[in-house]
C-alpha positions as a Markdown table, in Angstrom:
| # | Residue | x | y | z |
|---|---|---|---|---|
| 1 | Met | -1.4 | 26.2 | -2.1 |
| 2 | Ile | 1.3 | 28.1 | -0.1 |
| 3 | Leu | 1.1 | 27.3 | 3.7 |
| 4 | Asp | 2.8 | 29.6 | 6.1 |
| 5 | Tyr | 3.3 | 27.0 | 8.9 |
| 6 | Asn | 5.3 | 23.8 | 9.3 |
| 7 | His | 3.9 | 21.1 | 7.0 |
| 8 | Ile | 5.0 | 18.2 | 4.9 |
| 9 | Asp | 5.6 | 19.4 | 1.3 |
| 10 | Leu | 4.8 | 16.6 | -1.1 |
| 11 | Tyr | 6.7 | 17.3 | -4.3 |
| 12 | Tyr | 5.4 | 16.0 | -7.6 |
| 13 | Trp | 5.9 | 17.1 | -11.2 |
| 14 | Arg | 3.5 | 19.6 | -12.6 |
| 15 | Pro | 3.4 | 20.9 | -16.2 |
| 16 | Gln | 4.3 | 24.5 | -16.7 |
| 17 | His | 2.0 | 27.1 | -18.4 |
| 18 | Thr | -1.2 | 25.1 | -17.9 |
| 19 | Leu | -3.6 | 24.2 | -15.2 |
| 20 | Ala | -4.0 | 20.7 | -16.6 |
| 21 | Gln | -2.4 | 17.9 | -14.6 |
| 22 | Asn | -0.5 | 14.9 | -15.9 |
| 23 | Phe | -2.5 | 12.1 | -14.3 |
| 24 | Gly | 0.4 | 9.9 | -13.3 |
| 25 | Asp | 2.2 | 12.6 | -11.4 |
| 26 | His | -1.1 | 13.9 | -9.9 |
| 27 | Leu | -1.7 | 10.4 | -8.5 |
| 28 | Ser | 1.1 | 11.2 | -6.0 |
| 29 | Lys | -1.0 | 13.7 | -4.2 |
| 30 | Met | -4.2 | 11.7 | -4.4 |
| 31 | Ile | -2.6 | 8.5 | -3.1 |
| 32 | Val | -0.7 | 10.2 | -0.3 |
| 33 | Ala | -3.8 | 12.2 | 0.7 |
| 34 | Arg | -5.9 | 9.0 | 0.7 |
| 35 | Ile | -3.5 | 7.1 | 2.9 |
| 36 | Leu | -3.3 | 10.0 | 5.3 |
| 37 | Ser | -7.0 | 10.3 | 5.6 |
| 38 | Gln | -7.2 | 6.7 | 7.0 |
| 39 | Arg | -5.6 | 8.1 | 10.2 |
| 40 | Glu | -7.3 | 11.5 | 10.0 |
| 41 | Phe | -4.2 | 13.4 | 8.8 |
| 42 | Ser | -3.9 | 15.6 | 5.8 |
| 43 | Leu | -1.3 | 17.4 | 3.6 |
| 44 | Glu | -2.6 | 20.8 | 4.7 |
| 45 | Glu | -2.2 | 20.3 | 8.4 |
| 46 | Glu | 0.5 | 21.8 | 10.7 |
| 47 | Thr | 3.2 | 19.2 | 11.6 |
| 48 | Pro | 5.9 | 19.2 | 14.3 |
| 49 | His | 8.6 | 20.0 | 11.7 |
| 50 | Ala | 8.6 | 21.2 | 8.1 |
| 51 | His | 9.9 | 18.6 | 5.6 |
| 52 | Lys | 9.8 | 17.6 | 2.0 |
| 53 | Met | 8.6 | 14.2 | 0.7 |
| 54 | Phe | 8.8 | 12.6 | -2.7 |
| 55 | Ala | 6.4 | 9.8 | -3.8 |
| 56 | Ile | 5.4 | 9.0 | -7.4 |
| 57 | Gly | 7.6 | 10.1 | -10.2 |
| 58 | Ser | 11.1 | 10.1 | -11.7 |
| 59 | Ile | 12.0 | 13.0 | -9.6 |
| 60 | Met | 15.0 | 11.9 | -7.5 |
| 61 | Gln | 17.2 | 14.5 | -9.1 |
| 62 | Leu | 15.2 | 17.2 | -7.3 |
| 63 | Ala | 15.7 | 15.8 | -3.8 |
| 64 | Lys | 18.0 | 17.5 | -1.3 |
| 65 | Asp | 19.8 | 16.2 | 1.8 |
| 66 | Asp | 17.7 | 14.3 | 4.3 |
| 67 | Glu | 14.4 | 14.6 | 2.4 |
| 68 | Thr | 12.1 | 11.6 | 2.4 |
| 69 | Ile | 11.6 | 9.2 | -0.5 |
| 70 | Trp | 8.6 | 6.8 | -0.6 |
| 71 | Gly | 8.3 | 5.1 | -4.0 |
| 72 | Ser | 10.1 | 7.6 | -6.3 |
| 73 | Gly | 12.6 | 6.6 | -8.9 |
| 74 | Val | 15.7 | 7.9 | -10.6 |
| 75 | Asn | 15.2 | 9.7 | -13.9 |
| 76 | Gly | 17.6 | 8.3 | -16.5 |
| 77 | Cys | 17.6 | 11.5 | -18.5 |
| 78 | Tyr | 19.7 | 13.2 | -15.8 |
| 79 | Lys | 23.5 | 12.9 | -15.2 |
| 80 | Pro | 24.9 | 11.7 | -11.9 |
| 81 | Glu | 26.2 | 15.2 | -11.1 |
| 82 | Asp | 22.6 | 16.5 | -11.3 |
| 83 | His | 21.9 | 14.6 | -8.1 |
| 84 | Thr | 23.4 | 16.8 | -5.5 |
| 85 | Phe | 22.2 | 15.0 | -2.3 |
| 86 | Lys | 24.6 | 13.1 | -0.1 |
| 87 | Arg | 22.0 | 11.8 | 2.4 |
| 88 | Leu | 18.4 | 10.8 | 1.9 |
| 89 | Asp | 15.7 | 9.3 | 4.1 |
| 90 | Val | 14.6 | 6.4 | 1.9 |
| 91 | Arg | 11.6 | 4.4 | 2.9 |
| 92 | Ala | 10.9 | 2.8 | -0.5 |
| 93 | Val | 11.9 | 3.2 | -4.1 |
| 94 | Arg | 10.1 | 2.4 | -7.4 |
| 95 | Gly | 12.5 | -0.4 | -8.4 |
| 96 | Arg | 15.8 | -2.2 | -7.9 |
| 97 | Leu | 17.6 | 0.0 | -10.5 |
| 98 | Ser | 16.9 | 3.1 | -8.4 |
| 99 | Ala | 18.0 | 1.2 | -5.3 |
| 100 | Glu | 21.3 | 0.2 | -6.9 |
| 101 | Tyr | 21.9 | 3.8 | -8.1 |
| 102 | Leu | 21.4 | 5.2 | -4.5 |
| 103 | Arg | 23.4 | 2.4 | -2.8 |
| 104 | Ala | 26.3 | 3.1 | -5.1 |
| 105 | Arg | 26.3 | 6.6 | -3.7 |
| 106 | Gly | 26.5 | 5.3 | -0.1 |
| 107 | Ile | 22.8 | 5.8 | 0.7 |
| 108 | Gln | 20.9 | 3.2 | 2.6 |
| 109 | Val | 17.9 | 1.8 | 0.8 |
| 110 | Pro | 15.5 | -0.8 | 2.3 |
| 111 | Glu | 14.3 | -3.8 | 0.3 |
| 112 | Val | 10.9 | -2.1 | -0.3 |
| 113 | Tyr | 10.0 | -1.7 | -4.0 |
| 114 | Gly | 7.0 | -0.6 | -6.1 |
| 115 | Asp | 5.4 | 2.4 | -7.5 |
| 116 | Pro | 2.7 | 3.7 | -5.1 |
| 117 | Ala | 0.1 | 3.7 | -8.0 |
| 118 | Leu | 0.1 | -0.1 | -7.6 |
| 119 | Leu | -1.7 | 0.6 | -4.3 |
| 120 | Leu | -4.8 | 2.0 | -6.0 |
| 121 | Pro | -7.0 | -1.1 | -5.7 |
| 122 | Tyr | -6.1 | -1.4 | -2.0 |
| 123 | Ile | -6.7 | 2.1 | -0.9 |
| 124 | Phe | -9.7 | 2.7 | -3.1 |
| 125 | Pro | -11.3 | -0.7 | -2.9 |
| 126 | Thr | -14.7 | 0.2 | -4.2 |
| 127 | Lys | -14.2 | 3.5 | -6.1 |
| 128 | Phe | -13.0 | 1.9 | -9.4 |
| 129 | Lys | -14.4 | -1.2 | -11.1 |
| 130 | Arg | -13.5 | -3.0 | -14.3 |
| 131 | Glu | -16.1 | -2.7 | -17.1 |
| 132 | Ser | -15.2 | -4.1 | -20.5 |
| 133 | Lys | -16.2 | -1.5 | -23.2 |
| 134 | Arg | -13.4 | -1.6 | -25.7 |
| 135 | Lys | -10.8 | -4.1 | -26.9 |
| 136 | Tyr | -7.9 | -1.7 | -26.2 |
| 137 | Ala | -7.0 | 1.8 | -25.2 |
| 138 | Val | -3.9 | 3.8 | -26.1 |
| 139 | Ile | -2.4 | 6.2 | -23.5 |
| 140 | Pro | 0.4 | 8.5 | -24.8 |
| 141 | His | 3.1 | 10.1 | -22.7 |
| 142 | His | 2.1 | 13.7 | -22.4 |
| 143 | Thr | 4.9 | 14.8 | -24.8 |
| 144 | Glu | 3.5 | 12.4 | -27.5 |
| 145 | Glu | -0.2 | 13.2 | -27.5 |
| 146 | Lys | 0.0 | 15.3 | -30.6 |
| 147 | Met | 2.0 | 12.7 | -32.4 |
| 148 | Leu | -0.8 | 10.1 | -31.9 |
| 149 | Ala | -3.4 | 12.7 | -33.0 |
| 150 | Gln | -1.4 | 13.3 | -36.2 |
| 151 | Gln | -1.3 | 9.5 | -36.9 |
| 152 | Lys | -5.1 | 9.4 | -36.2 |
| 153 | Val | -4.7 | 6.6 | -33.7 |
| 154 | Gln | -8.0 | 5.4 | -32.3 |
| 155 | Asn | -9.1 | 4.8 | -28.7 |
| 156 | Val | -6.7 | 7.3 | -27.2 |
| 157 | Ile | -7.0 | 8.4 | -23.6 |
| 158 | Ser | -5.3 | 11.7 | -22.9 |
| 159 | Pro | -3.0 | 11.6 | -19.8 |
| 160 | Met | -3.8 | 15.3 | -19.2 |
| 161 | Gly | -7.0 | 15.2 | -17.3 |
| 162 | Ser | -8.7 | 14.2 | -14.0 |
| 163 | Trp | -7.0 | 11.3 | -12.4 |
| 164 | Asn | -10.3 | 9.5 | -11.5 |
| 165 | Lys | -11.8 | 9.8 | -15.0 |
| 166 | Ile | -8.6 | 8.5 | -16.6 |
| 167 | Ile | -8.4 | 5.5 | -14.3 |
| 168 | Ser | -12.1 | 4.7 | -15.0 |
| 169 | Gln | -11.3 | 4.9 | -18.8 |
| 170 | Ile | -8.3 | 2.6 | -18.4 |
| 171 | Leu | -10.5 | 0.0 | -16.6 |
| 172 | Glu | -12.9 | 0.0 | -19.5 |
| 173 | Ala | -10.2 | -1.5 | -21.8 |
| 174 | Asp | -9.3 | -5.2 | -22.2 |
| 175 | Phe | -5.8 | -4.3 | -23.2 |
| 176 | Val | -3.7 | -1.1 | -22.6 |
| 177 | Ile | -1.1 | 0.2 | -25.0 |
| 178 | Ser | 0.8 | 3.0 | -23.3 |
| 179 | Ser | 3.9 | 5.2 | -23.6 |
| 180 | Ser | 2.9 | 6.7 | -20.3 |
| 181 | Leu | 4.5 | 4.7 | -17.5 |
| 182 | His | 1.5 | 5.2 | -15.3 |
| 183 | Gly | -0.8 | 4.0 | -18.0 |
| 184 | Ile | 1.0 | 0.7 | -17.8 |
| 185 | Ile | 1.2 | 0.7 | -14.0 |
| 186 | Val | -2.5 | 1.5 | -13.4 |
| 187 | Ala | -3.5 | -1.2 | -15.9 |
| 188 | Glu | -1.3 | -3.8 | -14.2 |
| 189 | Ala | -2.6 | -2.7 | -10.8 |
| 190 | Tyr | -6.0 | -3.9 | -11.9 |
| 191 | Gly | -4.9 | -7.0 | -13.8 |
| 192 | Ile | -5.3 | -5.5 | -17.3 |
| 193 | Pro | -2.6 | -6.7 | -19.8 |
| 194 | Ser | -0.4 | -3.9 | -21.1 |
| 195 | Arg | 2.3 | -3.2 | -23.6 |
| 196 | Tyr | 4.8 | -0.3 | -23.7 |
| 197 | Leu | 4.5 | 1.7 | -26.9 |
| 198 | Arg | 7.7 | 3.4 | -27.9 |
| 199 | Ile | 7.1 | 5.9 | -30.7 |
| 200 | Ser | 9.8 | 8.3 | -29.9 |
| 201 | Asn | 13.0 | 8.7 | -28.0 |
| 202 | Asn | 11.6 | 11.4 | -25.7 |
| 203 | Gln | 11.8 | 9.1 | -22.7 |
| 204 | Asp | 14.8 | 7.2 | -21.4 |
| 205 | Leu | 14.2 | 3.5 | -20.8 |
| 206 | Phe | 15.5 | 3.6 | -17.3 |
| 207 | Lys | 12.2 | 4.4 | -15.6 |
| 208 | Tyr | 10.4 | 1.6 | -17.4 |
| 209 | Asn | 13.1 | -0.9 | -16.6 |
| 210 | Asp | 13.2 | 0.3 | -13.0 |
| 211 | Tyr | 9.5 | -0.3 | -12.6 |
| 212 | Met | 9.9 | -3.8 | -14.2 |
| 213 | Ser | 12.7 | -4.6 | -11.8 |
| 214 | Gly | 10.6 | -3.5 | -8.8 |
| 215 | Thr | 7.9 | -6.0 | -9.8 |
| 216 | Gly | 10.3 | -9.0 | -10.3 |
| 217 | Arg | 10.7 | -8.8 | -14.1 |
| 218 | Gly | 13.5 | -8.2 | -16.6 |
| 219 | Glu | 13.9 | -5.4 | -19.1 |
| 220 | Ile | 10.7 | -4.1 | -20.8 |
| 221 | Glu | 9.9 | -5.3 | -24.3 |
| 222 | Phe | 8.2 | -2.6 | -26.3 |
| 223 | Ala | 6.2 | -2.2 | -29.5 |
| 224 | Thr | 6.9 | 0.7 | -31.9 |
| 225 | Ser | 3.3 | 0.9 | -33.3 |
| 226 | Val | -0.2 | 0.2 | -32.1 |
| 227 | Glu | -0.5 | -2.6 | -34.6 |
| 228 | Gln | 2.7 | -4.3 | -33.3 |
| 229 | Ala | 1.4 | -3.9 | -29.7 |
| 230 | Leu | -1.8 | -5.7 | -30.6 |
| 231 | Glu | 0.2 | -8.5 | -32.2 |
| 232 | Met | 2.5 | -8.8 | -29.2 |
| 233 | Gly | -0.2 | -8.8 | -26.6 |
| 234 | Gly | 0.4 | -8.1 | -23.0 |
| 235 | Gln | 3.8 | -8.2 | -21.3 |
| 236 | Ala | 4.6 | -10.7 | -18.6 |
| 237 | Pro | 2.4 | -10.0 | -15.6 |
| 238 | Ile | 3.8 | -8.7 | -12.2 |
| 239 | Val | 5.8 | -11.4 | -10.6 |
| 240 | Glu | 6.2 | -9.9 | -7.1 |
| 241 | Phe | 4.8 | -6.9 | -5.3 |
| 242 | Asp | 4.0 | -6.7 | -1.6 |
| 243 | His | 1.4 | -4.0 | -1.1 |
| 244 | Thr | 1.5 | -4.4 | 2.6 |
| 245 | Lys | 5.2 | -3.8 | 2.7 |
| 246 | Leu | 4.9 | -0.6 | 0.7 |
| 247 | Leu | 2.0 | 0.6 | 2.8 |
| 248 | Asn | 3.9 | -0.2 | 6.0 |
| 249 | Ala | 6.8 | 1.9 | 4.8 |
| 250 | Phe | 4.7 | 5.0 | 4.5 |
| 251 | Pro | 6.5 | 7.8 | 6.6 |
| 252 | Trp | 3.8 | 8.4 | 9.2 |
| 253 | Asp | 6.4 | 9.7 | 11.6 |
| 254 | Leu | 6.7 | 12.9 | 9.5 |
| 255 | Trp | 3.3 | 13.8 | 10.7 |
| 256 | Thr | 3.7 | 12.8 | 14.3 |
| 257 | Lys | 7.3 | 13.4 | 15.5 |
């Protein structure tokens, strides 16, 4: 939607040449909209000033000077020179690795960590419920969906679909095997054991390790097949995440000042 008045432009990644949404990226809009609705604000309303905001996603390379970051992370696939900003308004970042990257560039970063998708159980307290229907589910990164189909992997949940249906499907599994970062994050948000499945080199490990660092853990340990993931079981659970701190860091002032 193109708005011809001052508003807060929430940027999140969208696939080209299709109307389908990658659910992890689409969660950015749904989570921000939900939080705003609690104080009767919206993404479509006129605001005192036009501004751009980044929430979920490895999209830091797209930020420009003075734009607002709330929960985004650095994308390890991009070179330092691809990040052209000199100043950012950082309220929270996905993990400590992104924080270190920004601080090394002279940018102030508060000690507020975590992917906003971890807030799902707190901002949608009754919408989604766990219901055990299958022993495991496999969620591919959107670039690897065809690969799993060719391997005839069972219990696959496509990441390209409605965010609420995918979350409900994740909550039907006792164990989540995922190459989609947000497959892992959503599972862990609801206490479901997960394991990162690495079946290609399409994705740099930075974002996975960044997420792990933001939840008090070391580098991610991955499986290279569904069978190996089942043998390994779930990774170490979240050690630290303060949902109140992340919620309190939400940039309400963009809508009011």
